[in-house]
C-alpha positions in Angstrom: 114.5 75.9 121.1 116.8 79.0 122.0 117.2 82.3 120.6 120.1 82.2 118.0 118.3 78.5 116.9 114.8 79.8 116.1 117.1 82.7 114.0 119.4 80.5 112.1 118.8 81.0 108.4 118.2 77.7 106.4 118.3 77.7 102.4 116.9 74.5 101.1 117.6 73.9 97.1 115.9 71.5 95.0 117.2 71.9 91.2 118.3 69.3 89.2 121.4 71.5 87.8 123.9 70.3 90.0 126.3 72.9 89.0 123.6 75.6 89.8 123.0 74.4 93.1 126.5 73.7 94.1 126.6 77.3 92.9 124.3 78.8 94.6 125.0 76.8 97.9 128.3 78.3 98.5 127.1 81.7 97.6 124.5 81.4 100.3 127.0 79.2 102.9 129.6 82.3 102.6 126.2 84.8 103.6 125.8 82.7 106.6 123.2 80.1 105.7 123.0 76.4 106.7 122.5 75.0 103.4 121.1 71.6 101.9 120.9 70.7 98.3 118.5 67.8 96.9 117.4 66.7 93.4 114.8 64.0 94.1 111.1 65.4 95.2 110.9 62.7 98.1 114.2 63.8 99.6 113.2 67.4 99.4 110.0 66.8 101.1 111.6 64.9 104.1 113.7 67.9 104.6 111.0 70.4 104.4 109.5 68.8 107.1 111.9 67.7 109.1 114.4 70.6 109.4 112.2 73.6 108.8 114.0 76.0 106.2 113.7 79.5 106.0 114.2 79.8 102.5 113.5 77.6 99.7 114.7 77.6 96.1 113.1 75.4 93.9 113.7 75.1 90.1 110.3 74.9 88.1 111.2 72.3 85.4 112.8 69.2 86.6 112.2 65.6 85.2 109.3 63.8 86.6 108.6 66.4 88.9 107.8 70.2 88.2 108.0 73.0 91.0 104.1 73.5 91.0 103.6 70.3 92.1 106.1 70.8 95.2 104.7 74.1 96.2 101.4 72.7 96.0 102.9 70.1 98.9 104.5 73.2 100.6 101.3 75.2 100.6 99.5 72.1 102.2 102.1 71.7 104.5 101.8 75.2 105.7 105.3 75.7 105.1 106.6 79.4 106.8 110.2 79.7 104.6 109.8 82.1 101.9 109.6 80.6 98.7 111.5 81.7 95.2 111.8 79.8 92.3 114.8 79.7 89.9 114.0 79.6 86.0 115.3 79.9 83.0 111.5 80.2 81.6 110.0 83.2 80.1 108.9 86.2 82.3 104.8 85.4 82.1 105.5 81.7 83.1 107.4 82.2 85.9 105.2 85.3 87.4 102.5 83.4 87.1 103.7 80.4 89.2 104.7 83.2 91.7 100.7 84.5 91.8 99.9 81.0 92.0 102.3 80.3 95.1 101.1 83.4 96.7 97.1 82.0 96.1 98.0 79.5 97.9 99.6 81.4 101.0 103.1 80.8 100.7 105.1 83.7 101.4 106.5 84.1 97.7 110.0 85.4 97.4 110.0 86.2 93.7 112.3 84.4 90.9 115.7 83.9 90.3 116.2 83.6 86.6 118.7 81.2 85.3 121.6 81.6 84.8 121.9 84.0 87.5 125.0 86.2 88.2 127.1 86.0 91.3 125.7 89.6 92.4 122.6 88.7 91.6 122.3 85.8 93.8 123.8 87.6 96.5 121.7 90.0 96.6 118.4 87.6 96.7 120.0 85.9 99.6 120.4 89.1 101.4 117.1 89.9 101.2 116.1 86.7 103.6 118.5 87.0 105.9 116.8 86.9 109.5 118.7 88.0 112.4 117.4 87.5 116.4 116.1 91.2 118.1 118.7 90.8 120.4 121.5 91.0 118.4 120.6 94.1 116.5 118.9 96.0 120.0 122.6 96.9 121.1 123.6 98.0 117.2 120.4 100.2 116.3 121.2 103.5 118.3 124.7 103.0 116.9 123.8 102.5 113.8 121.2 105.9 113.9 124.0 107.7 114.8 126.6 107.0 112.5 126.5 106.4 108.4 124.8 102.6 108.2 121.7 103.6 107.6 120.9 105.2 104.1 117.5 106.1 102.2 116.2 105.1 98.4 113.0 106.6 96.7 110.1 105.2 95.3 108.8 107.5 92.4 105.3 108.1 92.5 103.5 108.6 88.7 100.4 111.2 87.8 98.2 108.9 86.5 96.8 111.8 84.2 99.9 113.5 83.3 102.2 110.6 82.6 105.1 112.6 84.8 106.7 111.3 88.3 106.0 114.4 90.8 106.6 113.1 93.8 108.5 110.3 95.4 108.3 108.4 99.0 111.5 107.7 101.3 112.2 104.1 102.1 115.2 103.5 104.9 117.4 100.8 104.9 120.4 99.7 107.3 123.8 98.9 106.0 124.9 96.5 108.7 128.8 96.5 108.6 129.4 92.7 109.1 125.3 91.7 108.1 124.7 93.0 105.0 121.6 95.3 103.9 119.2 94.4 107.3 115.2 94.7 105.7 112.9 97.2 107.7 110.6 95.3 108.7 113.4 93.9 110.8 114.4 96.8 112.7 111.1 99.3 112.4 109.0 97.3 115.1 113.1 97.0 117.0 113.1 100.8 117.2 109.4 100.8 117.9 110.1 99.1 121.1 113.5 100.4 122.7 111.9 104.3 122.1 114.4 104.9 119.5 111.4 105.5 116.2 111.4 109.3 117.2 115.2 109.5 117.1 115.2 107.7 113.7 112.3 109.6 112.0 114.0 112.6 112.9 116.9 111.1 110.9 114.4 109.7 107.9 113.0 113.3 108.2 116.2 115.2 107.9 118.0 113.2 105.2 114.9 113.8 103.4 114.6 116.9 103.6 118.3 117.8 102.6 117.7 115.8 99.5 114.1 117.4 98.7 116.2 120.9 98.4 119.0 119.3 96.4 116.6 118.0 93.9 114.8 121.5 94.0 117.6 122.8 93.4 118.4 120.8 90.3 115.0 122.2 88.6 113.0 119.2 90.1 110.6 120.1 93.3 109.3 116.6 94.2 107.0 116.2 96.6 108.8 113.8 99.2 106.6 111.2 101.7 107.9 109.4 105.3 106.6 107.0 106.8 106.2 107.6 110.9 104.8 104.9 112.7 101.7 105.8 115.0 104.3 106.0 118.0 105.7 109.3 116.8 102.2 110.2 117.3 102.9 109.9 121.3 104.9 112.8 121.0 103.4 116.0 121.2 106.0 118.4 119.4 106.4 116.0 116.2 104.7 118.7 114.1 107.6 121.3 115.2 110.2 118.6 113.8 108.6 117.6 110.6 109.1 119.5 107.3 108.0 117.2 105.0 105.0 115.3 103.3 104.5 112.8 106.2 102.4 109.0 105.7 100.7 107.6 108.1 100.9 103.8 108.5 98.9 102.6 111.5 96.0 103.4 113.7 96.9 104.3 117.1 95.1 103.6 120.2 94.7 107.3 121.9 92.6 109.0 119.1 92.5 112.1 121.1 96.4 112.7 121.0 96.5 111.1 117.1 94.1 114.1 116.4 95.8 116.7 117.8 99.0 115.9 116.4 98.0 115.7 112.7 95.4 118.3 112.6 98.7 120.5 114.0 100.7 118.9 111.1 97.5 119.6 108.7 97.2 123.4 110.1 101.3 123.8 109.1 100.2 122.7 105.5 101.5 119.4 105.4 99.7 116.4 103.5 98.8 113.8 105.6 98.7 110.5 103.7 96.9 106.7 105.0 98.7 103.8 104.1 97.6 100.2 103.3 94.0 101.6 103.4 91.6 98.5 103.1 93.9 96.5 105.5 94.5 96.5 109.6 93.0 99.1 111.8 92.6 101.9 108.6 88.8 102.5 109.0 86.3 104.9 107.5 85.8 106.1 111.4 89.6 107.0 110.9 88.5 108.9 107.7 85.9 110.7 109.2 88.0 111.7 112.4 91.6 112.7 110.9 92.5 115.6 108.9 94.1 113.1 105.9 94.6 114.4 102.4 95.8 111.2 100.7 94.5 107.7 100.5 96.6 104.7 99.4 95.0 101.3 98.2 96.7 98.9 99.8 98.7 97.1 96.8 97.3 93.6 98.4 94.4 94.6 95.9 95.9 96.4 93.2 98.2 93.7 93.0 95.3 91.5 91.9 92.4 93.5 90.7 93.1 92.8 87.0 92.8 88.8 87.9 90.0 89.2 90.8 86.7 90.4 90.1 86.4 91.6 93.8 89.8 93.0 94.2 88.7 95.0 91.3 85.6 96.1 93.4 87.5 97.3 96.4 89.6 99.4 94.5 87.1 101.1 92.8 85.3 101.7 95.8 88.4 103.2 97.3 89.1 105.4 94.8 85.4 106.8 94.3 85.3 107.4 98.0 88.9 109.3 97.9 87.4 111.7 95.2 84.1 112.2 97.0 86.1 113.2 100.3 87.9 115.2 98.3 91.1 113.2 99.0 93.8 112.2 96.4 94.1 108.3 95.5 97.4 106.8 95.5 97.8 102.7 94.1 100.7 100.8 95.7 101.7 97.7 94.2 101.1 98.2 90.1 103.0 95.6 88.8 102.7 95.7 85.2 100.7 98.1 82.1 97.7 96.1 82.6 97.0 97.2 86.4 98.5 100.8 85.3 95.4 101.2 82.7 92.9 99.8 84.9 94.1 102.3 87.1 93.7 105.2 84.9 90.1 104.2 84.0 88.9 104.3 87.3 90.6 107.8 87.4 93.1 106.7 90.0 95.3 110.3 90.9 98.9 108.6 91.4 100.4 104.7 91.2 103.8 103.4 92.4 105.0 100.2 92.2 107.8 97.8 90.4 106.4 98.3 87.1 106.9 102.0 87.0 110.1 102.2 89.3 111.8 100.3 91.9 113.2 102.0 94.8 116.4 103.5 94.1 119.3 105.7 95.4 118.7 109.6 95.2 121.4 109.7 92.8 118.9 107.9 89.8 115.8 110.3 90.5 116.9 112.4 87.7 117.1 110.0 85.5 113.4 108.8 86.2 112.0 111.6 86.6 113.1 112.7 83.0 112.5 109.5 81.2 108.7 109.7 82.0 108.9 113.5 81.3 110.0 112.9 77.7 107.6 109.7 77.4 104.8 112.4 78.8 106.1 114.5 76.0 105.9 112.2 72.8 102.3 111.0 74.2 101.1 114.2 74.4 103.0 115.3 70.5 
């Protein structure tokens, strides 16, 4: 199978509403998807097996069959496509379905509420457009040099004070013909091409200018910038970094990593270890490296109100951070129940879609002010 075929975007739709299916199909085709739309569950199963879609949109409520049954089939078939649930049902039912799919090991891509607007469908589909690395390799360097990259910012809530006191800078690529290319498609590419330092320099410089602008507006927000472990191979990195940094992955050369991170701490920067509890992060890193913040991985946080084991893990990590004198930050706060649990456990800060999605810089003052008003009301 050739590279182009591997990265063909294939959408499989099952919906008994023919008008809705045709609408989604037309939008998807305009974005370059190959699309098959069916109404029969047996035809859906055969197509899913033989055609290997990259994205599936399935209706939850159909005569004689429902989306939950089909998701069970896809899980047993080890379907590797992203799954989006389409439904006009209430939010709690849809959210429960998405969680169930994730528990079954499916790559859940969220939900599409019916009826859906054109732009909503376009934005959803764009998130799942995969591009062959070879096709992007020659364009990434140009994207860094020009204005194709942009930042969005996800606020962090101070759990005790109820105010937004920090943001995390997240890089995006607005490709001139492919639309928005998600970071998971170009960060690793930047590392492999030796462009990760140039990319990080751009992110840091842009975030620094934005932080200065907010400060001039009376918003002294802390700004976190994610760096690749490969950035630590540049021994001169500390001279170029002027913002709070988040360490997101481990590095094989631990001595070199310690050198760079220690120098950053000497200069007064706060360092955060991201996704703690997964991958390479470990107690050894905490003991050896001069981190000041510990981020609890979203996979534990999102499940903590439904899974006793996940709640215990979150509690242990928060307690560990406190006893080591580190700030604890929980990612993946998707509802108020999770936020209440985190506050009860003494977590210092939180971020997630329940609090705010990543937004453009222009919207940050609005989000900060909204939480400041709520905090003031509660205090009164």
